[in-house]
N, C-alpha and C positions, 0 to 999 in steps of 0.2 A: 484628428485624434489625440485623445488624453488618453493615458494609460494612470492606471490609480495601481496601487500594489499592497494588498490586503492581509497575505500571505506568503510563507512559504521564500519570507525575502530576509537576506540569511539565519535561515532554521529549516530546515526540511523536513516540517508540517506546514498545515495550513492554508493550503495551495487557493486561494481566489485574487482574481487579478480581476479588474471593470472597467472595459475600455468604455471610450464616448468617441461616438461614430456621430455625427448630421444631426447632432443634439442627440440620439437612442445612447439608451445603455447596454451591454452586451456583456456580460459575467461570464469568465472564465474559472469555471471549477467554483466551487464553496465549499473545503475542508476544514475538518476538524484541526486544532490544535493541539498537540498534546509534545506535555513538558511538566513543566510543578504544577501543582495542582489546581491552588489559589487561582493561579496569574488565567491556567487554562479551564476553566471553569468560566473565569471572566468574561476571557476571548468570543470563548462558544457562546455562552447564553446570547446577549446579545451585539449583532452583525456592527460593523463600524460606517456602516451607508444606511440608504433608509433605501429598505428592502421593495417601498412600491414604486420606486422611480427607477427599479431594473425591467427592462422590456423582455429579457429574454436572459437564457443560460446556455452556457455551456457543454457540460460535463466530460472532459480526456478520459478514466475510466474511475473505474469502482472502490480503489480504496478509500479508508476512510479518512484520510489526510487529505481527497481529495473531494468526496465525495457527502464529508458526516454532515455539516453544518445544515443540508441542505434542504429538512425538515422545519430545520428554523429562518431559514430566508421564505418559506413558501408558510408559515403561523404566522411572520411579522407583515404580512401583506402582498407579498409575490403572486402574479395575478399570472403572468407570462410562461413559455414551454421551454424546459429541461431536453435539452438535444440531445446524444447520446449514440452511440451502436445499440442494435438490439442485444449484443451481448453481456455490455455493460448494465440497459437498464434492465437484465433476466438477474444481475446479479445484485444488482443495490434494491433490488423489490425483497431479496433475505436479507442483505449485511446490514442495509438501513432498521429494516425490524430488528434483528439480530440487537443492534447496538443501544438501542430506543428501553431491549430489554432489560440490557443486561446490565444501564443506565439505573434502571427502575430496581432491578432487583441488586445489585451496589447499595444504591439509598437507600432501599430495606434491610437490609444486612447492616450497613453504617448508620443507620438512625435508629437500633435499637441500644448501641453500643453508649449513639451523644443521649440518649431518653437515660439509662443509665448513672452519667454524669452532667447530666442536666445541663446539653449541651440544646441548642435548637437542633431542628429536625435541618436536615440537605433535601435538597429536589434534583430531579434528575435532566437535564438541557433539554431535550423532549420525551414525547411518549410514544410505545407505539403506534399511537388514535394519528401522531402528529406526521409522523415515518408513514404509512399506510396512505396520510392525503399526499404529503410532497409525490408518489411513485404515480395521483395524477395526473400531475403537468409531462413526464416526460413521454418524449416523442421521439422514434427510434431511428434514426439513420443509416443506411448501411458504408462501408468503405468505399469513397471513388465517386457518391453519391452526393452530388452538391445540392445545397439546402439554404433558404435564405429565414432568417430569426428573425432579421430584422429590417423592415425596407433598405434595398440598395447594397444591402452587405450582404455576401454566398462563403459560404463553410462548405470543407470539403473536411473528410476524417483520411486520414493514414493509419499503415497499421504502425503504432508501436513497437509493437513485440514485448510491450512488459507482466504485462496478464493479460488474460481473457476479455479480449475487444478493446484493452486499450486504444486509444488513438493519440495521435499526430493533429494538428489542426489547423487548418491550414485558412484563416479569413482572405479575405479578397473583395477591397471596398473603394467607393473614390469620394473623394470631396476637394471640391472647389475644381474638378472637371480635373482629376489628377488620380489615374489609378495608381493603386498601395496594392503592397502586399504585407499581413503578422503572420508570421508561424510560428504557434505554441508548438513545445515538443511532449507536454505534460514529460510522464516519467518516458526515456529511452529503456528499453531492454535490450540485452544482450545480445552477443550473436553464436549460433551455430548451440543454442539450449534448445531439451528437448521438449518436446509437445507444442509449442508458436512457433510463429514464422519470425521471421527477422526483423526488426526495423526495416520502413522502408527508406527511400530520400527522400527527399525532397526539393526540387528543382534550383527557387528561387526565394528570393527573401528579400522586402524592402527593411521589414524588421522582426528581429527573433528575441522571440521569448525562452530560457532555454534552463532546464535544470542544470544541476550541477554539483548532484548528490556526489558522485567518488571522484571528484576532477582532484588532480594530481595523484590518485590512486589507480591501481593497474588489479585485475581478478588475475586468479590461476584458473588454470583450463577445468572445463567442469571435469571432466575424465580425474583431477585431482582431488576433486570436492567428495566422490563417490567413494574412492578411497580412502582420503580420510573420513568419513562417513563408517565405514566395513571398519575401520583401524580403532574407532572411540567407540563402537557397540562389540566388538569382539574386546577390548577392555575392559569393559565398563560387566559384562556377560562373566570376565575371568574375578571379578569381586565380587561378583551375585548383587551386584549392585541392578536401579532402573537407572533409564533413560530419558529426560525429560527433555522435549524438544518445542521452548516454544514458538510458534511457528504462524503467518500471516494466514489465513483461513483460506486466503484467493493465489491462489497459485503454487507457495511456496510447501504450502499442504501439499497438494497436488505430485511436483515435483519431487519432493523424499521420500515421501508416499512409490512413486514410483523409483526411483533407486532403489528402495528398501526391494521390491518384488524382485526388479533386474538382480540384486545380490542376493537375495535369497536364493533366484533361479538357480544364479554361478555357484553356489555352493562356500559362499566369502563369509557369510554371517551367520549365525545358528539360526531355524528356523525358531525364531522365539516370539511371541502373542508383540504383538503392536494396537494400539487403540491408539486411533484419533478420537480426543473426547473432545470433541464441539459441532452442538449441533450445525451453526454454521455451516464449519468446512465439510460436515456432511452434507449438505445442502448445496451448498458450493459445486462439490464435486458432483452433484448429479446435474445441475449449469454446465458445468465443461461437459458434461454426456447429451448434450444437450444445444451442442457447436460443435461440431468436425469441423465444419468452416473456417473455424483458426487457426486448425492445425496444422503441422511442418508434415514433412514428406516423411521423417524420418518415423512420428506414431503415428501415422494412418496406415506405414510396413507393419508397424509393430501391431496394431488391432487386426491385418490380415491375417497375422500366424498366430496369434497367440487364440487359442481354440476357447476361449472365453470370452471374448474381445474384449477381454475388462482393465483396464490400464493401468488400475486403483482400485484393487483390488484381490486377495490369495483367501484361501482357509486360515488360517492364523492370523487372519487384519480383522481386526472389528472395529462400526462405526458407531462412536457412542451416543447416542440421543436425550438418553432419561439420566434425569438428576440422579438418583438414587445410585444407578449402573456406576455414574462417574463420581459418588462418594464413597463406593464399590474399591475405585481403584485401588483408592488407598490403604487400603487395608491388605492390599497383595505384598509377599513380599519375592515372589520367585522373581527370576530380572528377565525385565517389561521393556520396549519403549514406547510410551506415552508421547503423544502428539498433539498439543492443548494450545487456542489463541488465549492471550493475543501477542502477535511476535514481538511485541517489546515491551510485554511484563508489566501492562497496565491495566487490566481488566481480565473478567473472564475465568474461565476454570484452573486455568496454570497457575493461576495466586494460591489456589487451595492445593493444587499437587507442590507445589514449591514450596507451600508453608510444612507438608508433612517430609517432604524431602531433601528442602536446602542445606542442614543440621546433619545430614549421612552423609560419610562419605566416602561409600563405597557406591554412590548415585555420582548421574551426572547431569549437568546445566548444558542442552550445547545449544546455541543457536546458531541459528543459518540466515537472519534477515539480520539489515541495520537495526541498530537502535540510537536512538533519538538524546537526545542530552538532556539531563533529565528524568529519565523515564526508571524507572524498576530493572530492567534490563540492561542501561548503557549502567547502572550503579553495579549492580552483581560484574558483568561486564568489565569494569575498572577495579576491579579485586577490592571490594570495599569489606571488610572485615564484617560487620553489622548493615542489617540493612531490613525496612520496616514493610508487614508485609499488613493491611487492615488492621497499620493501628501498633504493631509489636513487633519487634524486633525478636529479630532470628542469626544467630551466626552462620555465616556461609563456610560449610563444610564439606560441601561435593567438592565435586572436581569442576570447576567450570573451564567450555571449550568451543572454540566458536570458525566454523569453517566459509571463509569467503568466498565462495567459489560457486555460493548457490546464490548471489545477490542475483534479483530480477531484473536489475540497473546495468544501464551500460557502464564500463568505467572511460579513465579518461583516455583512451583512444577513441571509444566508441563516441562520445561526445564531440573530444575535436571532430574527429570521422563527420560528423553528422554534419558540419557546420564547415567543413571543408570543399563537402563533394557538393555542397553547392555551385551551380554555374553561374547563376549571378548573386554574390555574399550581401550580406544586409551592411545599410548605411549605420544603423543603433542595433546594437544588439545588448540584451539584458538576463545578467542572470542569476536564478529562484533558483529553489530546494535543494539549497546547500548550507552547511554550518562554513565558515567566514572562510575559513585557511583550503578546504576542499574550490570556495568561489575562487579566491584569488589566484589559485593556480589556474582556473579555467581560463579566466577574467585572465590571465600572461600568457597562457595558450593558443588562444583564440586571439586576440593582438599577436602572438607571432605570426597566425598561419594569413597576419594581413586584414582585420576587419579593426577598426577605427575607432571608434564610436564603441566601447564596451564597459555596460556603467552594473554595479553592486547594489541591487536598491533595497533600500532601507523601506521595512513598514511604515506605509501611509506615505510614501512618498508618490509625487505626481510628475507625469511629464508629458511634452506633449510635443507632435509625429508632425509638423510645416509637411 
């Protein structure tokens, strides 16, 4: 077997790993790279391999850094199937089209300015038509239901507990009359979070490709996160400010909404207006309601006691779809909470809210998820005094806060534990989906539990497993 690492190598975005098994090619994930705009546009617009040569694709979950270039794959001549869970398929149906819509809208907005400056127009990476075409290739299989994406290769999904429908990918194959197993962790979730089940264990592997986002770092308990959220809201309310929460539309938004509802019910925060300003998050929340089979016991118990049977809404909370209603939020002056995508502030409606509130010292910009290097969210979080939004420079005068406890990724102990719990441990391990410091910390820890060959591949690296 040959493995080529084409994404999420020494970075946390753009997951893309190409396997060649018995002369057939199987792609694990096909994600958007997020970072410096010029580099991101170049990487995302053109795949580093011939799409026509890929026989099948397996998608671990629907986050854009894992699924976001599937429309480029299918537009470039890929004719195979894209395998995932049914929840991932349903999420991808709304997320890929939304991503395309944002790209087209942002290109239109930017091109008006570029025309005024005499600059050539920019093109979206793909269109809504491209995204819709990609969805025709999706085939869904549930957890623990083996399937054969290419001849002689059996794949089984297990629950990764990261977002709705997220999967660990088990690849069983035989080469040279020898049976082997590759395990791709996808993105591993945290234990004991509300809504979703905990990540499942995998008993054995010959080859492990593991994410390492939070290598070397440890999360605070989720109970602490809820308390921090309450305090930040109360403080901002007393300043008569607005809380802006850039949040991933899948998973993070629903978790924050769930906790806000609990805090309101417990009278720990004022019952102020809350707006989820994201057509995508609104649609995704509807998908959440369609997949109770992914819920954990806590969520099911809560739904049994909730008279409305609704964990994602209450009278003072509004889901905003309409563009004009979104614009009207920027005219509001009363204290409120606005949750908007994207989670790393790279696109979408959150950019417009930041434009209106980032220079207001009464406001709070609250980060509840990971911010990759070179993204706008990372620049704000790192304390930049000035940042550019849509090409214009703004002074950061709002309060900037971060709550670590909301991460949907497992921390260092979770990542090490995933490998430690294997009865038969891998002969070869590759740490991906991590910045270098985190990858090195996880590499050291994995060697410490007895894994011998632990490698941090770079983009374009190729390895042969005999």
